[in-house]
C-alpha positions as CSV (number, residue, x, y, z in Angstrom):
1,M,9.1,22.8,2.4
2,S,9.7,20.6,-0.7
3,K,6.7,22.0,-2.7
4,K,5.3,25.5,-2.8
5,S,2.1,27.2,-3.9
6,C,2.0,28.9,-7.4
7,I,-1.0,30.9,-8.6
8,P,-1.3,30.6,-12.5
9,Q,-0.6,33.8,-14.4
10,G,-4.0,35.5,-15.3
11,Y,-6.0,33.5,-12.8
12,T,-9.2,35.2,-11.5
13,P,-11.7,33.4,-9.4
14,S,-15.0,32.6,-11.1
15,L,-17.0,33.2,-7.9
16,D,-16.5,35.9,-5.1
17,L,-16.0,35.0,-1.5
18,Y,-19.7,34.5,-0.4
19,Q,-20.7,33.0,-3.7
20,T,-17.9,30.5,-3.2
21,Q,-19.4,29.6,0.2
22,K,-22.7,29.2,-1.0
23,A,-21.6,27.0,-3.8
24,I,-19.6,24.8,-1.5
25,G,-22.7,24.3,0.7
26,M,-24.7,23.3,-2.3
27,L,-22.2,21.2,-3.8
28,K,-21.7,19.1,-0.6
29,R,-25.5,18.6,-0.1
30,L,-25.8,17.5,-3.8
31,F,-22.9,15.2,-4.0
32,E,-23.8,13.4,-0.7
33,D,-27.4,12.7,-1.9
34,S,-26.0,11.4,-5.3
35,L,-23.2,9.3,-3.7
36,S,-25.4,7.8,-1.0
37,G,-28.1,6.8,-3.5
38,A,-25.7,5.3,-6.0
39,L,-23.8,3.2,-3.3
40,R,-26.7,2.6,-0.8
41,L,-24.9,4.4,1.9
42,H,-26.5,5.7,5.3
43,R,-24.9,8.8,7.0
44,V,-23.4,8.2,10.5
45,S,-21.3,10.2,13.1
46,A,-17.6,9.6,13.1
47,P,-14.7,10.2,15.6
48,L,-12.3,13.3,15.3
49,F,-9.7,11.2,17.4
50,V,-9.2,7.4,18.5
51,A,-7.3,5.7,21.1
52,S,-3.6,5.3,20.3
53,S,-3.6,1.6,21.4
54,S,-6.6,0.6,19.3
55,G,-4.6,0.4,16.0
56,L,-7.5,2.2,14.3
57,N,-5.7,5.2,13.1
58,D,-4.6,5.2,9.4
59,N,-0.8,4.9,9.3
60,L,-0.9,6.4,5.7
61,N,2.8,5.8,4.5
62,G,4.0,5.0,7.9
63,V,6.2,8.1,8.4
64,E,3.4,10.8,9.2
65,R,3.1,11.9,12.8
66,P,-0.3,11.9,14.3
67,V,-1.3,14.7,16.6
68,S,-1.5,13.2,20.0
69,F,-2.8,14.2,23.4
70,D,-3.6,13.0,26.8
71,I,-7.3,13.2,28.1
72,N,-8.1,13.9,31.9
73,G,-9.1,10.5,33.5
74,V,-8.4,8.3,30.4
75,N,-5.6,5.8,30.6
76,D,-4.6,6.1,26.9
77,M,-3.5,8.9,24.4
78,G,-5.8,10.1,22.0
79,E,-4.8,10.5,18.3
80,V,-6.4,12.9,15.8
81,V,-7.4,10.6,12.9
82,H,-5.4,10.6,9.6
83,S,-8.4,8.9,7.9
84,L,-11.2,6.5,9.1
85,A,-10.3,3.6,6.8
86,K,-10.0,1.0,9.8
87,W,-12.8,2.7,11.9
88,K,-15.3,2.3,9.3
89,R,-15.1,-1.4,8.9
90,L,-15.5,-1.8,12.7
91,A,-18.4,0.4,12.6
92,L,-20.0,-1.7,9.8
93,K,-19.8,-4.7,12.2
94,R,-21.4,-2.7,15.0
95,Y,-24.3,-1.3,12.8
96,E,-24.9,-4.8,11.4
97,F,-25.3,-3.6,8.0
98,H,-26.0,-6.2,5.3
99,A,-24.2,-6.9,2.0
100,G,-24.8,-4.1,-0.5
101,E,-25.3,-1.3,2.0
102,G,-22.8,0.8,4.0
103,L,-22.1,4.2,5.6
104,Y,-20.6,7.5,4.8
105,T,-19.4,10.3,7.1
106,D,-17.7,13.6,7.2
107,M,-14.0,12.9,8.1
108,N,-11.9,15.8,9.4
109,A,-8.2,15.3,10.0
110,I,-5.0,17.0,10.6
111,R,-1.9,15.9,8.8
112,R,0.9,18.0,10.2
113,D,3.6,16.7,7.9
114,E,2.1,17.6,4.6
115,D,3.9,19.9,2.2
116,L,1.7,22.9,1.8
117,D,1.0,23.8,-1.9
118,N,-2.0,24.4,-4.1
119,I,-3.7,21.0,-3.4
120,H,-2.2,20.0,0.1
121,S,-3.1,21.5,3.4
122,A,-2.6,20.5,7.1
123,Y,-6.4,20.1,7.4
124,V,-8.1,17.3,5.4
125,D,-11.9,17.0,5.0
126,Q,-13.2,13.8,3.2
127,W,-16.4,12.1,2.6
128,D,-15.4,8.7,4.1
129,W,-17.4,5.8,3.0
130,E,-17.4,2.0,3.3
131,K,-19.9,-0.7,2.4
132,V,-20.4,-4.4,3.1
133,I,-19.6,-6.7,0.2
134,T,-19.5,-10.4,-0.4
135,E,-16.7,-12.8,-1.4
136,K,-17.8,-12.8,-5.0
137,D,-17.7,-9.0,-5.0
138,R,-13.9,-9.0,-4.4
139,T,-13.1,-8.4,-8.0
140,V,-11.6,-5.7,-10.3
141,D,-14.8,-5.6,-12.1
142,Y,-16.9,-4.7,-9.0
143,L,-14.2,-2.0,-8.1
144,K,-14.5,-0.6,-11.7
145,D,-18.4,-0.4,-11.4
146,T,-18.2,1.4,-8.0
147,V,-15.6,4.0,-9.4
148,R,-18.0,4.8,-12.4
149,S,-20.8,5.4,-9.9
150,I,-18.7,7.9,-8.1
151,V,-17.7,9.7,-11.2
152,G,-21.4,9.7,-12.2
153,A,-22.2,11.4,-8.9
154,L,-19.5,14.0,-9.5
155,A,-20.6,14.6,-13.0
156,S,-24.3,15.1,-12.1
157,T,-23.4,17.5,-9.2
158,Q,-21.3,19.7,-11.7
159,R,-24.3,20.0,-14.1
160,F,-26.5,21.3,-11.4
161,L,-24.0,23.8,-10.1
162,K,-23.5,25.0,-13.5
163,S,-27.1,25.6,-13.9
164,V,-27.2,27.7,-10.6
165,F,-23.7,29.5,-11.3
166,P,-23.4,30.5,-14.9
167,Q,-20.1,31.9,-14.0
168,L,-18.8,28.3,-13.9
169,S,-19.4,27.7,-17.6
170,S,-15.7,27.9,-18.2
171,V,-14.9,25.0,-16.0
172,P,-14.3,22.0,-18.1
173,D,-16.9,19.2,-17.8
174,I,-15.9,16.1,-16.0
175,C,-15.1,13.4,-18.4
176,G,-17.4,10.5,-17.4
177,D,-15.7,7.9,-19.4
178,V,-13.3,6.5,-16.8
179,Y,-9.8,5.2,-18.1
180,F,-8.6,2.2,-16.1
181,V,-4.9,1.4,-16.1
182,T,-2.7,-0.6,-13.5
183,S,0.3,1.0,-11.9
184,Q,2.4,-1.6,-13.6
185,E,1.2,-0.7,-17.0
186,L,2.2,2.9,-16.3
187,E,5.6,1.8,-15.2
188,D,6.0,-0.3,-18.3
189,R,5.0,2.8,-20.5
190,W,7.1,5.4,-18.7
191,P,9.9,3.5,-16.9
192,D,12.0,6.6,-16.3
193,F,9.2,8.6,-14.8
194,T,8.4,9.0,-11.2
195,G,4.9,7.9,-9.9
196,K,3.5,11.5,-9.9
197,E,5.0,12.2,-13.3
198,R,3.2,9.0,-14.7
199,E,0.0,10.4,-13.2
200,N,0.3,13.7,-14.9
201,A,1.0,12.1,-18.2
202,I,-1.9,9.7,-18.3
203,V,-4.3,12.2,-16.7
204,E,-3.5,14.9,-19.1
205,E,-4.0,12.4,-21.9
206,Q,-7.2,10.7,-20.7
207,G,-9.0,13.2,-18.4
208,T,-10.5,10.8,-15.7
209,V,-8.2,8.1,-14.7
210,F,-8.3,5.3,-12.1
211,I,-5.0,3.6,-11.3
212,I,-5.3,0.0,-10.2
213,G,-2.8,-1.5,-7.8
214,I,-1.3,1.0,-5.2
215,G,0.9,-0.1,-2.3
216,G,2.8,-3.3,-3.6
217,K,6.0,-3.3,-5.3
218,L,6.4,-3.1,-9.2
219,K,8.7,-5.0,-11.2
220,S,11.3,-2.4,-10.8
221,G,11.2,-2.9,-7.1
222,N,9.8,0.5,-6.5
223,R,6.1,1.5,-5.3
224,H,3.8,3.7,-7.5
225,D,2.8,5.1,-4.1
226,G,2.5,4.3,-0.4
227,R,-0.3,2.6,1.0
228,A,-0.8,1.1,4.4
229,P,-1.0,-2.7,4.4
230,D,-3.8,-3.0,6.7
231,Y,-6.9,-1.7,5.0
232,D,-6.8,-1.9,1.2
233,D,-6.0,-5.1,-0.7
234,W,-3.0,-3.9,-2.9
235,D,-4.2,-5.8,-5.9
236,L,-7.9,-4.6,-5.7
237,N,-7.4,-0.8,-4.8
238,G,-6.6,2.4,-6.6
239,D,-6.7,6.1,-6.9
240,L,-9.1,8.3,-8.9
241,L,-7.4,11.2,-10.5
242,L,-9.0,14.0,-12.8
243,W,-7.3,16.7,-14.7
244,D,-7.0,20.0,-12.9
245,S,-7.2,22.6,-15.8
246,V,-6.5,25.6,-13.6
247,N,-3.2,24.3,-12.4
248,G,-2.3,22.0,-15.3
249,Q,-1.9,18.9,-13.3
250,A,-3.4,15.6,-12.1
251,M,-5.6,15.8,-9.1
252,E,-6.3,13.0,-7.1
253,L,-9.8,13.0,-5.7
254,S,-10.1,9.6,-4.0
255,S,-8.0,6.8,-2.6
256,M,-10.4,3.7,-2.3
257,G,-10.4,-0.1,-2.8
258,I,-11.7,-3.5,-1.8
259,R,-10.3,-4.0,1.9
260,V,-8.1,-6.7,2.9
261,S,-9.3,-10.2,3.8
262,P,-7.6,-12.1,6.6
263,E,-5.3,-13.8,4.1
264,S,-4.3,-10.5,2.3
265,L,-3.8,-8.8,5.6
266,D,-1.5,-11.6,6.8
267,R,0.6,-11.4,3.6
268,Q,0.7,-7.6,3.5
269,L,1.7,-7.2,7.1
270,T,4.8,-9.4,6.5
271,L,5.7,-7.6,3.1
272,A,5.4,-4.3,4.8
273,G,7.5,-5.4,7.7
274,C,4.5,-4.6,10.1
275,D,4.1,-7.9,11.9
276,D,3.8,-6.1,15.2
277,R,0.5,-4.9,14.3
278,R,-1.0,-8.3,14.6
279,E,-1.4,-8.0,18.3
280,L,-3.5,-4.8,18.1
281,P,-7.4,-5.2,18.8
282,F,-8.5,-4.3,15.2
283,H,-5.9,-6.5,13.6
284,E,-6.7,-9.5,15.7
285,M,-10.4,-9.3,14.9
286,L,-9.6,-9.0,11.2
287,L,-7.2,-11.8,11.2
288,A,-9.8,-14.0,13.0
289,G,-12.4,-13.3,10.3
290,E,-14.6,-11.4,12.9
291,L,-15.2,-8.2,10.6
292,P,-17.1,-8.1,7.6
293,L,-15.7,-8.1,4.0
294,T,-15.9,-4.5,2.8
295,M,-14.8,-1.9,0.2
296,G,-14.5,1.8,0.8
297,G,-12.5,5.0,0.4
298,G,-12.3,8.7,0.9
299,I,-13.2,11.4,-1.4
300,G,-11.6,14.9,-0.8
301,Q,-14.3,17.5,-0.2
302,S,-11.9,20.5,-0.7
303,R,-10.4,19.0,-3.8
304,V,-13.9,18.2,-5.3
305,S,-14.7,21.8,-4.5
306,M,-11.6,23.2,-6.0
307,L,-12.2,21.1,-9.3
308,L,-15.9,21.9,-9.7
309,L,-15.5,25.6,-9.0
310,G,-12.4,26.2,-10.8
311,K,-10.3,27.3,-8.0
312,A,-6.5,27.5,-8.0
313,H,-5.7,27.0,-4.3
314,I,-7.2,24.7,-1.8
315,G,-7.2,27.7,0.7
316,E,-10.1,29.2,-1.4
317,V,-12.4,26.3,-0.3
318,Q,-11.3,25.6,3.1
319,V,-10.0,27.3,6.3
320,S,-6.4,26.1,7.5
321,L,-3.1,27.7,8.4
322,W,-0.6,28.7,5.8
323,D,3.0,29.8,5.8
324,E,3.8,33.4,5.3
325,E,5.0,33.0,1.6
326,T,1.7,31.3,0.7
327,M,-0.4,34.1,2.1
328,E,1.6,36.9,0.5
329,L,1.6,35.2,-2.8
330,C,-2.1,34.8,-2.8
331,A,-2.8,38.2,-1.5
332,G,-0.7,39.7,-4.2
333,A,-2.5,37.6,-6.9
334,G,-6.0,38.7,-5.5
335,V,-6.7,35.1,-4.4
336,P,-8.8,35.3,-1.1
337,L,-8.1,32.5,1.4
338,L,-10.9,31.5,3.6
């Protein structure tokens, strides 16, 4: 285990166990309403697993192992999703949504190769969203406007929560002024830092940061972070990070972006050495221009809950499995895990 949980000295939860559950339920309803209104999204149902041969599962960094299983009578393997990045785009075609509107859903995933620490769990819960856009919307400015809308929804949710739970008054307010920076600008400023070190440095300085350009190689030949080549356009995507004042680190709340066009998919598959995916059903449709132009992303439900409720460990806001060391650490610090 390369990373470990650590409870900050003197940390005490602001809300007790039941208050936490009540606040999480309220938070999720409020944020969903704000997000769907701001981005014109409609709630839909989503799969927990997809067919292995469909090419619909998110390959993340290309090394994570999906949880797979056979199904009685089905001539294919099922894979528990890593995310719904590709499924959502196909769903938009099926729902026949028009430009400017889209969908959102609860996404539940199992990522068994995660290193367990304060903000990482084997269980992942996200608001996954996707909307149809036009060719003229495929710009950095459109991406930035969408990011500002998401941050606005987070800020309004936090204000209401604080009005209901005065115990949260000590939780710092979300900085609504988003600082936009490219991954190359970060490398230029801190060439000797790792990607995570750069994130911590810029987010501690600015509060709310969106890093543009994740997945492609930088001038150094390294990548700021991994990103699959077949959903985001590496020039029009990014990560939204806010400062976690409890743990003193940057916390990524959302990975999002304008999705690949047939042209950028063609280019990125070759750059990533993934040309074998061209024959998968999803990729064939995309390369043929049969899917709508879209943008979308995932917003971590547990991480949003951690941030807005001032929690130190993700196990305080979700139910998962933990190693013995983590459970003993949290029990000794008086931190209840759900």
